[in-house]
N, C-alpha and C positions, 0 to 999 in steps of 0.2 A: 473696598471690594469684599463682599461676604465670603467669597471663595478664599481670598487671602487670609481672612480672619480665621476661618476654619482650619486652614493649613497651618497657621501659626500655632493655634491651640493644640492641634494634633501633634505638631513637631515638639512643642514645649512639653507636652505630657510624655511623649516617647523619650525625650531627652532626660527628663527627671527620672524616668524608670531606668535609663541606661547609665546615666552619670549623676550621682548625688551632688547637688550644689555645694554642700559644706565640705566635700572632699576635694574641691578645686578652689584655687584662689579666684575671687570674683573677676578679675581682668581676663584670666584664661577662659573661664566659663563664658564670658560675654563674646570673646573671639570665636569660640567653638559654636555658639548659638548663631552668630552672624553668618558663619560659613554655611551651616546647614540650611538656614532660611534662604540665603542667596541661591543655592543650588536647587532648592525645591520650588521656589516661586518664579524662577526664570521662565519656564514654559507659560505660566500665566501672563507674565509681562510680554512675552513674544506674541501671544494670542491677542492681547489687547492692542499692541502696536500694529498688528496686521489687520485690524478691523477696517472695513471700508467706510467711507463717509456716509453711505446710506445704511450702514449697520450690518451688511452681509459680509461674511468672512470668506475670503478666497480659499480654495482647496490647497492643502499641503501635499506635495508629492513625496516620493521616496527620497529625492535629493533635497528635500526641505525647501523647494521653490514654491512660492505662492502663486496660484493662477485661478482664473475664474472660468466657469462654464458659460456658454452662450445663454442658457436658460436663465441665468442670474443677471444678465446685462440689463440695466435699466437706463432711463434717460438721465443725462448729466455727465459730468467728468468722472473718470475712473483712473486711479493711480495704482493699477494692478496689471497682471499679465494674462494674456489670452494665448491659447495654443490651438492652431487650426490648420486644415488643408485648404489650399487655394483651388477651388473648383474651376473658376473661370473669371476673366476680367475683360472689360471692354470700355471704350470711350463713350462718354455722354457729351453730346454736342448741342449747342443752342440751335433751335429749329430755323431761325431766320438768318443769323449771322454765321452759322456753321462753325462757330468757335468752340473749342473744348471747354466744357464747364466742370469737368472732373473725370476721374477714373472710377468706374464702379466695379465691384467684385462680388462674387458669390463664395461664401466661406462655410466650412463645416467643421465642427469640433469632434472630439473623441466620443461624445455621447450621441452623435448623429444629428445634432441640432444645426439647422442652417440659418445663416443670418447674412444680410447684405452689408458690404463694406464700401467705403467711399474715401477717395483721396482727392483733396482740393487741387485745382489746376496749378497753384503755386508750389505744390510739393510733389508733383508727379515725377519730375526729373530726379528727385532724391530717391524715390522708392522703385521706380519702374525698372531700372537695371537688375534688381534682385527678384522681380516677380517672374515666376515660372509656373504655369498651370500644372497642378498635381503636387507641387512641393508643400512641405509642412513648415510652418513658421511660428515664431514667438513674437508677440507684440506687447510691448510695455507702454502703458499710458495711452488712453484714447478717450473719445467723447461719444456718449450714446445719444445720437440725434434721432429724432422721430422719423420713422419709416415713411416714405412718400405715399400719398393716398392713391396715386395713379400708376398703373403698369408695374405693380410689385412683383418681385421674383422670389420673395421669401415671406413666410407667415409672421415672423418676429416683428414686434412693435417697434424695435429700435434698429438703427443702422450704426455700425462701428465706423466712426469717422476719425481719420488720422489728424492729430493736432500738432502743435509746434514742438512738443516734447515727446512725441511718439517715437519708439525705437523698434525697428523691425529687423529680425535676424532669422536665418534659416536654421531649422532644427535638423542637424545631420544625424544625431543619435535619437531616434524617435522612441520615447519611453512607452508608448502604447499604440494601439492600432487606430487608424483614422479611415473612415469610409472614403471610397474614391469619389462618390457622387451621391446625389439624392434627387429624385424626380417627383413631380406633382402632376399626375395624369388626370385628364378629364375625358369623359365619354361624350358622345354626340349630344346627349340630353343635357349634360352639364354646360357644354359650349352654347347650346341654344338658349339656356336659361340666363347665361351671362353675356349674351351677345350685345356689343356696343356699349357695355358699361365702363370700359376702360379702367378697370381696377387691377385685378390680378392677372398675371400672364402664366398660363399653365402649359403643361407638356402634352404632346399627342404621340401615340404610337399606333401603327397599323401597317397594312400591306398596300403597296402601290398598285393602282389600276392603270394609270396613264402618266406619261411624262411628256409634257408639252403636246398633248393630243395623241401620242403614240403608245400603243400597247406594249407591254413588256415582252410579248411573244416576238415582236419585231426587233428586240434588243435596241432601244433608242441609244443614240450617242450624242449627248448634249454637247453643243459647240461652245467651248470655253471662251473663244474669241468673241463669239456673238453675245454670250452672256455678259462679257465685260462691257458691251455696248448697251444692250437692253436692260441689264442690271436686274433681271428677274427671270424666274422659271416657274411654271405651274405644274403641280402634281395632284392627281386625283388619288386620295387615300381613303381606305376603309378600315375602321377600327373594329375588329372582330366581325360580328354580323350586323353592325349598324349601317346607317346610310353612308353613301359615298360623299366625301367632303372635298371641296377645292382648297388646296393649300398653296398659297403664293409665297415663294421664297425670294427675298430681295437682297441685293448687294452681297455682303460677305456670305450670308447663308446660301445664296444661289451659287456663288463660286465654290464654296465648300461642297455643296451637293454634286456639282459637276465633277470635281476632282475625285471625290470619293466614289461616285457612280462609275466613272470611267476606269477606275483603278481595279475594279473587280474582274476576275476572269469569267466568272459566271454572273449572269444578270442578277443584281441584288433585288430582293423582294420586300424586305421589312424596312420601314423608315420611322425614325424617332426624331422629332424636332422639339426643342425646348422653347419655353417662353413665347408662345404664339398668342396673337391678339385675334379676337373674333369680330367680324363685321358681317353685315348683311348686304350682299352685292347681287343686284338683279333679283331680289326677293329670296335668295337662298343663302344659307350660312357659308361663310368662307373664313379660312384661317390664314393669317399673314404672319410672316416672321418679323422679328423686331431686332434691335441692336444686340441684346444678350442671347439671341437664339443660337443654338448649336445643332449640328446634324449628325445623326448616327444611323448605321445600317446593319443589317443581318447579325454579325457576330461582334460588333463593336463594344457593346456593354451588356450587362446581364438582362435588362428588360427586353432588348432586341433579341437576345438569344432565347429567352423564354417565349417571346411571341413567335419567333421562327419555329420553335418546336411545337407550339400550339397550332400554328398554321399547317405544319406537316401532319398533325393528327386530325385536322379538319379540312381536307383538300376541297370539299364541296364549297366552302366559304369563298375561296379564291375565284371560283367560277360563277358566283351568285349573281353578279351584275355585269352585263355586257358593256363593251366600250360604246356601243351605239346609244344605250340608255343614258349614260352620263355625259355624252357629248352632243346629244340631240339639241338643236337650236330651235326653240319654239317661235316660228314665224307663221302667224295666222291671219286669215281674212276676218273681216267684221262678222261674217256669218259663222265662221269657226269659233270666234270668241263667244258669241251668243249661245252657240251650241254647248260650249264648255261650261258656261254659267248655269245651264240647266241640269248638268250632271249631278247626281246625288253625292258622288265622291269628290266633287270639286273643292279645292282649297285655294287660299290666297296664292295668286300666281302673277308672273310678269310675262308679257308677250311683246313681240314686235309686230307692227301693223302699218303698212304703207297705204295712206289715204289722201284724198284731196279735200281741201276745205271748201265747203259749199256756202257757208254763211256763219255770221257771228250772232248768237242769240241775244236779242234786244229785250228790253222791258224788265231786266233784272240786273242787279249789281254785278259788275265785271271785276270787282276787287272787294277786299274786306280790310278792316283795320286790325293789324296784328301787332304783337309785342315786338319791340325793337331787338329783343334778345333772342327769343326762341320762335317767333313768328306765330305763336298760338293766338287765339282770340283775345282781344283786349276789350274790357268792359268799362263803362263809365263809373268812376268812383266819386267820392264826395268832392275832391279837389283835383283829381288827376285820373288817368287811365290805369286800370289794374289788370295785370296779366292773370289769366285763368288757369295757367299751367302751374300746378302745385310744386313741381320740381324746379321751376325757374326762379332764379335769384332776384329778378327784377319785379318786385312787388308793385311799385309805382313806375310805370313805363311811359315812354313816348310812343304814340301810335304811328305805325308805318304802314302805308297801303301795300297790300300784297295781291298778286293776281289770283282770281278765281273766276276765270272767264269760260263761258260755255261756247263751243264751236260745233257747228253741224258738219259732219264729214261723210264721205262715201267712198266705196271702192266698187269693183265689179260684182260684189256679192250682196251688199246691203248698205244701209245708212245707219249712222249712230251719232250720239252726242258725246263729245270728248270734253273733259274739264281740265283746263290749264291751271296748274298750281305753281306758285312761287317762281323759281327761275325758269321753268318751262315756258312761261309767258314771256319772260325777258328774252330768251333765246329766239322765240318765234318773231317777236316784234323788234328786237334790238333796243328796247327801251325798258327802263324800270317802271313799275306801276306807280311808285312814289313820285317819279319825275312827271309822268303824264297827269296825275292828279294835281300836283302842285302847279303845273303849267295852266291847267284849266282854271283853277281858282284865281291865279294871278291875272288871267285874261278876263275873268268874270268875277271881279271883286265884290259885286253887289249880291252875289248868291249867298244864301245862308248855309250854315254848317250841315243842315239836313238835306241839302240839295243832292239829288241823284246825278252823279257825273255821267254823262252819256258815253257810250262806247267810243273810244278814241279812234282817229283815223289810222293809227298805227296797227290796230287790230283789224279794222275793216279792210285795209290794203292787203291782208294775207289771203283774202278770199280768192280762190282759184289756184292757190299754191298746193303742190303735192309734197308731202313730207313723210319721213319714216319715223313713226312714234313708238316709244316704249310706253306701254300702258300696264296698269295694274287692275286686277279684278279682286274684290274682297267679299266678305260676308254680306255686305249690303246688296251686292249684285246677286248673290246666290239666293237670298231670301226674297228677292223680288221687290225690295224697297225702291230700287232705282236701276235704270238701265244705263245711266250715264257712267262713262268709263274714265277713270283718272289717268291723265298723262303724267308720267314721271320724268321723261326725257325726250328730247328731239334729236334724232341722228341725221347726219347728212346723207343724202341719197347717193353721193359719190363714195361713201364709205363702203368698202367691200364687206360682204357678210362676215360677221365675226365668228371665229371658231374658238374652240376651247384652248387652242394653242396660243391664240393672240389676245385672249381676254385679259384685261387688267382693270384697275380701277383706282379711285382715290383712296390710297392705302396709307395710313399714318405709320411713320417709323417710330423709333423709341421715344417714349413720353409724348406721343402724338405730335411730334414736331415736324417731321419731313413728310410732305405729301407728294406721292407719285401719281401722275395723272395719265390714264389711258382712255381714249375716247370711245372705245368699242363697247364698254360695259353699260348695260341698262341699269344704272344705279339711281335710286330715287334722289331727287334734289333735296337739299336741306330745308325742308319745310315740315311744320308740325302736322300738316294734313295728310293722312294716310289714304284717304279716299275722297271722292267727290262729295259723298253724302256727309262725311265727317266734317269736311271743310265748310260745307254750306251752313252749318250751324255755328260757325265761328265768326260770322259777320258781326259788325258793331251793333250793340243793343240800340234799338229804336222802336218806335211804334210799329213801323213797317219793317220786318226783318230783312226784306229784300233790298232796302235802301241803306247803303253804306254811307256813314256820315263823313263829313269833312274832318281831316285830322287836325288836332289841336295845334295851334301855332304859338310859339313862345313869344313872338313879337306882337 
């Protein structure tokens, strides 16, 4: 070690100046030199021994304990110490079997860096009794595992995972200050940009407009018993002067909201919910709570206090949007929809429309061949079908027939052509498109792959039926390219008109595992076609684009 050599030379020079070698017997001089070298080089030896495997040195505290900051945590094993405050912890469960797959945590160190922690299921009993939200801990030995790609609650690339030799203890005498919490806020524009991406879970703060459809002027009283049964509550929240957003609170978050809301003497105004997921329900942005979500109001934490004070300085913001505007349910006639499409200010929108099926359009394909993974158009490759969706992982795919059937409908105001896509066709007929196509070719084995499969009886038999359709109008309609209107969902006529208090949807819980289903929401089916015009260009490649070809058979 060059440092050791320099130290030795320096010490030897100083020793020669202080004690002349001839004046001491050689044995005594050697003992004295050894003593000085030992005391001087000991810090260098300690520093070398304390080096991590990845070459980074832990920090030395006043008590000479070695520890590492979160910013220095890398992937791989670490035999060093961490000091942190436990912000929150929650169970992670298997979405299908509902079994616990681990205990997840949100941790913050004295520098304010946040990282996620994880305790495997086999070690939960060992550490759970000592876990208390807000306490400060010391952790010796851990593994830096890669942070999960979906539903992240921290920006750090690594996750602190407890290992077989991890030692956790409470720090009763805290040597320095640790922040109580750390938030990651998003605005309406940020949520819009990241909608349905399923990556990071961010926090939202704003003022409440409605609670289960009731204005705050009425002082709503959420029923905790009812919430235990329905397991969700819906709040309309507005962040500063942005648009009003629907916020669905599920399970524990719904329970926490009720208890906290009802505990206030005065009606709480400000709401902060952490780790929310973004989804598009009925064509509009919606936020949903997840397993790690926490609920705060008015004076609970500094961000809610700051927002409460801001709202007090801007009272006009609280009155900016009326309850009628955010709860209005758009149920239109065909004529009303056509009128809306002609407006210059028209934007993509979803409506409900009750119509009667007059006919099924013949002479064009009622299905297309889609990717088995994402349902986008599949084109003919050299040896197999190729998915045209660049984000789909199935480069070579098996073709699966998907509905793209046109039906003529009418009501008391006008007539229109509706296009059934994906599962909307299955709900109407009770049969999958792939089943109908397969049955036809089995019964007509002599027909070639390019043969146009005629409209099946399952579709023809729907003529004369009256249904409540959820439809979507898009830019293709506004530009005049097409008047055909896309059907995204079919509702039962027996279903009572949905209100903002009863609206729910297919909302994924933590890690996209648990799906809660409410039938009242006009949410698009899981198909790649966003409009009738877009889906019409996704038919299988052929000389005649209107003729969908026979799917490739493996046998």
